[in-house]
MDTraj code that builds the backbone (N, CA, C; nanometers):
import mdtraj as md
import numpy as np

residues = "MET ARG ARG PRO PRO THR PRO THR ALA THR PRO GLY GLY LYS PRO LYS ASP PRO ASP ARG ILE ASN ILE ASN GLU GLU TRP GLU LEU ARG PHE TRP ALA ARG GLU LEU GLY LEU SER GLU ASP GLN LEU LYS GLN ALA VAL GLN GLU VAL GLY VAL LEU THR THR GLU LEU ARG ARG TYR ARG PRO PRO HIS".split()
xyz = np.array([
    [-0.0961, -0.2042, 2.0181],
    [-0.1894, -0.3066, 1.9741],
    [-0.2136, -0.2911, 1.8236],
    [-0.2011, -0.4028, 1.7506],
    [-0.2207, -0.3987, 1.6062],
    [-0.3675, -0.4068, 1.5708],
    [-0.4046, -0.3305, 1.4700],
    [-0.5408, -0.3356, 1.4194],
    [-0.5497, -0.4444, 1.3137],
    [-0.6606, -0.5151, 1.3079],
    [-0.6747, -0.6153, 1.2026],
    [-0.6840, -0.5469, 1.0667],
    [-0.6399, -0.6149, 0.9615],
    [-0.6480, -0.5534, 0.8297],
    [-0.7926, -0.5289, 0.7886],
    [-0.8131, -0.4247, 0.7131],
    [-0.9456, -0.3940, 0.6617],
    [-0.9801, -0.4947, 0.5534],
    [-1.0945, -0.5628, 0.5652],
    [-1.1290, -0.6605, 0.4621],
    [-1.1581, -0.5919, 0.3294],
    [-1.1166, -0.6552, 0.2207],
    [-1.1404, -0.5985, 0.0884],
    [-1.2532, -0.6691, 0.0169],
    [-1.3069, -0.7741, 0.0776],
    [-1.4168, -0.8483, 0.0167],
    [-1.5355, -0.8527, 0.1114],
    [-1.6527, -0.8638, 0.0528],
    [-1.7727, -0.8832, 0.1317],
    [-1.7777, -1.0303, 0.1740],
    [-1.8640, -1.0652, 0.2675],
    [-1.8725, -1.2057, 0.3073],
    [-1.9035, -1.3002, 0.1911],
    [-1.9683, -1.2521, 0.0873],
    [-2.0001, -1.3359, -0.0290],
    [-1.8838, -1.3533, -0.1245],
    [-1.7685, -1.2950, -0.0924],
    [-1.6516, -1.3109, -0.1776],
    [-1.6430, -1.2120, -0.2913],
    [-1.7241, -1.1082, -0.2873],
    [-1.7190, -1.0048, -0.3913],
    [-1.6391, -0.8864, -0.3392],
    [-1.5703, -0.8151, -0.4289],
    [-1.4934, -0.6975, -0.3857],
    [-1.5845, -0.5924, -0.3211],
    [-1.5312, -0.5260, -0.2192],
    [-1.6073, -0.4196, -0.1528],
    [-1.6283, -0.3010, -0.2458],
    [-1.5327, -0.2752, -0.3329],
    [-1.5440, -0.1640, -0.4271],
    [-1.5718, -0.2218, -0.5656],
    [-1.6989, -0.2268, -0.6058],
    [-1.7320, -0.2856, -0.7350],
    [-1.6972, -0.1963, -0.8545],
    [-1.6485, -0.0766, -0.8276],
    [-1.6173, 0.0169, -0.9356],
    [-1.4718, 0.0134, -0.9792],
    [-1.3866, -0.0511, -0.8993],
    [-1.2432, -0.0541, -0.9286],
    [-1.1880, -0.1944, -0.9074],
    [-1.0896, -0.2261, -0.9893],
    [-1.0249, -0.3569, -0.9805],
    [-0.8858, -0.3399, -0.9225],
    [-0.8544, -0.4232, -0.8247],
    [-0.7200, -0.4250, -0.7671],
    [-0.6520, -0.5533, -0.8137],
    [-0.5719, -0.5444, -0.9192],
    [-0.5086, -0.6648, -0.9733],
    [-0.3925, -0.7126, -0.8875],
    [-0.3590, -0.6388, -0.7832],
    [-0.2521, -0.6818, -0.6930],
    [-0.3009, -0.7830, -0.5900],
    [-0.4306, -0.7988, -0.5787],
    [-0.4901, -0.9007, -0.4917],
    [-0.5232, -1.0207, -0.5799],
    [-0.4581, -1.1345, -0.5549],
    [-0.4763, -1.2523, -0.6401],
    [-0.6224, -1.2950, -0.6510],
    [-0.6936, -1.2984, -0.5376],
    [-0.8325, -1.3430, -0.5411],
    [-0.9188, -1.2463, -0.6224],
    [-0.8853, -1.1173, -0.6145],
    [-0.9640, -1.0186, -0.6888],
    [-0.9335, -1.0269, -0.8379],
    [-0.8085, -1.0528, -0.8722],
    [-0.7708, -1.0734, -1.0119],
    [-0.8496, -1.1914, -1.0692],
    [-0.8545, -1.3022, -0.9958],
    [-0.9297, -1.4200, -1.0420],
    [-1.0788, -1.3889, -1.0523],
    [-1.1335, -1.3199, -0.9507],
    [-1.2755, -1.2859, -0.9509],
    [-1.3122, -1.2045, -1.0744],
    [-1.2362, -1.0960, -1.0986],
    [-1.2707, -1.0067, -1.2088],
    [-1.2423, -1.0686, -1.3454],
    [-1.1399, -1.1501, -1.3554],
    [-1.1127, -1.2191, -1.4824],
    [-1.2331, -1.3068, -1.5173],
    [-1.2818, -1.3811, -1.4200],
    [-1.3989, -1.4672, -1.4417],
    [-1.5222, -1.3819, -1.4721],
    [-1.5419, -1.2769, -1.3957],
    [-1.6587, -1.1892, -1.4128],
    [-1.6619, -1.1246, -1.5515],
    [-1.5453, -1.0880, -1.6024],
    [-1.5374, -1.0177, -1.7305],
    [-1.5109, -1.1102, -1.8488],
    [-1.4932, -1.2384, -1.8224],
    [-1.4703, -1.3335, -1.9302],
    [-1.3331, -1.3200, -1.9937],
    [-1.2348, -1.2827, -1.9134],
    [-1.0982, -1.2653, -1.9608],
    [-1.0056, -1.3591, -1.8853],
    [-0.8908, -1.3869, -1.9450],
    [-0.7875, -1.4570, -1.8693],
    [-0.7240, -1.3555, -1.7744],
    [-0.6490, -1.4038, -1.6781],
    [-0.5824, -1.3122, -1.5857],
    [-0.4825, -1.2242, -1.6596],
    [-0.4113, -1.2809, -1.7573],
    [-0.3164, -1.2008, -1.8362],
    [-0.3886, -1.0957, -1.9200],
    [-0.5034, -1.1328, -1.9778],
    [-0.5812, -1.0354, -2.0551],
    [-0.6310, -0.9227, -1.9651],
    [-0.6717, -0.9567, -1.8447],
    [-0.7187, -0.8537, -1.7520],
    [-0.6057, -0.7592, -1.7137],
    [-0.4878, -0.8124, -1.6876],
    [-0.3733, -0.7265, -1.6564],
    [-0.3435, -0.6329, -1.7729],
    [-0.3494, -0.6845, -1.8950],
    [-0.3258, -0.6023, -2.0139],
    [-0.4342, -0.4949, -2.0262],
    [-0.5582, -0.5335, -2.0009],
    [-0.6695, -0.4389, -2.0092],
    [-0.6523, -0.3254, -1.9095],
    [-0.6109, -0.3585, -1.7880],
    [-0.5890, -0.2553, -1.6857],
    [-0.4790, -0.1598, -1.7311],
    [-0.3754, -0.2110, -1.7945],
    [-0.2691, -0.1241, -1.8462],
    [-0.3223, -0.0319, -1.9550],
    [-0.4150, -0.0830, -2.0367],
    [-0.4663, -0.0048, -2.1494],
    [-0.5757, 0.0944, -2.1113],
    [-0.6698, 0.0524, -2.0255],
    [-0.7850, 0.1387, -1.9988],
    [-0.8011, 0.1805, -1.8535],
    [-0.7215, 0.1247, -1.7631],
    [-0.7300, 0.1623, -1.6226],
    [-0.8082, 0.0627, -1.5395],
    [-0.8379, 0.0994, -1.4157],
    [-0.8963, 0.0068, -1.3188],
    [-1.0478, 0.0185, -1.3019],
    [-1.1117, 0.1111, -1.3714],
    [-1.2567, 0.1275, -1.3565],
    [-1.3307, 0.0144, -1.4267],
    [-1.4212, -0.0503, -1.3550],
    [-1.4932, -0.1634, -1.4126],
    [-1.5824, -0.1221, -1.5291],
    [-1.6311, 0.0012, -1.5291],
    [-1.7140, 0.0449, -1.6418],
    [-1.6333, 0.0435, -1.7717],
    [-1.5092, 0.0856, -1.7651],
    [-1.4227, 0.0842, -1.8834],
    [-1.3816, -0.0585, -1.9187],
    [-1.3526, -0.1380, -1.8180],
    [-1.3073, -0.2757, -1.8426],
    [-1.4184, -0.3627, -1.8994],
    [-1.5426, -0.3338, -1.8661],
    [-1.6553, -0.4112, -1.9229],
    [-1.6675, -0.3852, -2.0725],
    [-1.6204, -0.2717, -2.1203],
    [-1.6249, -0.2397, -2.2642],
    [-1.5038, -0.2921, -2.3390],
    [-1.4013, -0.3302, -2.2657],
    [-1.2735, -0.3729, -2.3255],
    [-1.2917, -0.5031, -2.4036],
    [-1.2332, -0.5092, -2.5214],
    [-1.2303, -0.6305, -2.6008],
    [-1.0847, -0.6610, -2.6312],
    [-1.0367, -0.7775, -2.5866],
    [-0.8952, -0.8103, -2.6101],
    [-0.8665, -0.8273, -2.7580],
    [-0.7442, -0.7949, -2.8005],
    [-0.7080, -0.8165, -2.9415],
    [-0.7081, -0.9659, -2.9708],
    [-0.7412, -0.9992, -3.0940],
    [-0.7470, -1.1425, -3.1326],
    [-0.6179, -1.1882, -3.1903],
])
top = md.Topology()
chain = top.add_chain()
for i, resn in enumerate(residues, 1):
    res = top.add_residue(resn, chain, resSeq=i)
    for name in ("N", "CA", "C"):
        top.add_atom(name, md.element.get_by_symbol(name[0]), res)
traj = md.Trajectory(xyz[None], top)
């Protein structure tokens, strides 16, 4: 018998782990890009530069 997948979002559509970003989940990428005021490409670049912790990403400023 297969187990259902573990949900990664709360019923309100927010990530279950507010401390880390999973850019491999499309909905989470969109959520965090909007939350942080970045484009999805900028968020991917930020994750490459500073990692997945939201505390670090909130301090990130994209190059102009």
